[in-house]
N, C-alpha and C positions, 0 to 999 in steps of 0.2 A: 456252096455253103456246106459245111459238114453237118452230118446228122448223128444222132446218138440218143441215149436215155438219160432221164433224171436218176442220178445216183441217190442223192438225199437232198432234201430242202427244208430248212427250218423257218416256219412262218414268223415266229417271234423275232428271230435274229435278222430275217430278211436276206438270207444267202443260202448257198448250197453248192453242190457240185454236179456237173454233167459228166457222162462217160462218153467219149466219141465212139463210133464204130470201130476205131483202130485201137481203142483201149486207153486212150489218153484221158486224164481228168482235167476238166475245165471249171474254173470257179464262175458261179453265176450269182449276181446281185439282183435284188428285187427291182432295181431302177431300170433293168434291161428287159423286164417282162412286158409282153404286149398290153396295150390298153385294155382294161377291164379284167385282166388276169392278176389275181392277188397271190396265188400260190401255185406250186408245181408238185404234182404226185409223183411219188417214186415209181419208177418204171414207165412214165410217160415218154413217148417218142417226140423228139424236138429237133428242129433245125436251128443252127445258131451261126453267127459270125464270131470270129475269134481274133483276139488282139493279144500281144505280148505285154503283160503287166509287170509291175515291180516284183511280184512273187510268182510269176508263171503265167499260164494262159488264162485268159478271161473271156467270157462270152460277151459280145458286143450287142447283139440283137438276138431274141429268142422268138422262134415260131412254134407253137404247139401243134404237132401233126395229129396225134391221137393219144387219148387217155388210156391207161390201163384198164381191163374189165373190172368192175366192181365185184367183189365176192359177195357182198350183202345182196346186191341185186340179183345175182345169179342164184341165190338160195331162197328167193321169195316165193311165196305161194301164188298161184294163179290169181288173177284179178277176180274171176268168178267166185272162188273160194273165199277171198277176202271180203267181197260183198255180203255173203252169207254170215260171216263172223262179225262184220260191223252191224248188221241188222240184229243179231242176237245181243250184241254189246248195247245197242240202242234200246232194246226192249227191257234189259237188265237196269239200265240207267233210268229208264222212264218209270219203272216200277219203284225205284228207290226215290225218285224225285216226288212221286205221289205220297209215299209214306212220309217223306221229310215235310211236305205241305201239310200233313195231317199232324204234325208235331212229334212224329216218332222216327227214330233211326231205324234202318233195316236190320234184320237179324245178322248176327255175326257171320253165319254161314253165308248168307246172301252177299255180305260185304266182301268175304274172301273170294267168292266166285267172281264178282264183278273186277276186283283187284287183279286176279289171275288173267282174266280175259283182257282187261286193259293193257297189262304188261305185254302179253302176247301180240296184241294188235300193235303196240308202240314198237316192239322189236321188229315186226315185219315191215313197218313204215320207216324205220330208221335207214338212212342213206349212208 
């Protein structure tokens, strides 16, 4: 079976193209993806069977060998640092919760701080 990489794949359309190690382009349809796989990430290494279709070569079966490294995951803060940041966020949210229970909104400054920390935490957790 030939191997190659995912050149591009469109989830909405359900198809894309693979590039063989020899440089040939091969059409791939969502119907030939392995069970449980709904998308192919650009750059993923794949192994696939090839048949000649009406418009050129088509992948018959696809096996994902390895996924490309995630840029987001590589740039994440260490887990120990995130634990401290989450604890601080919990303290900020807890103090806001107490003020809301008393019928008062937190100060604008407090709300801004909480929003900044929440956005930073969300960015670090985003996959």
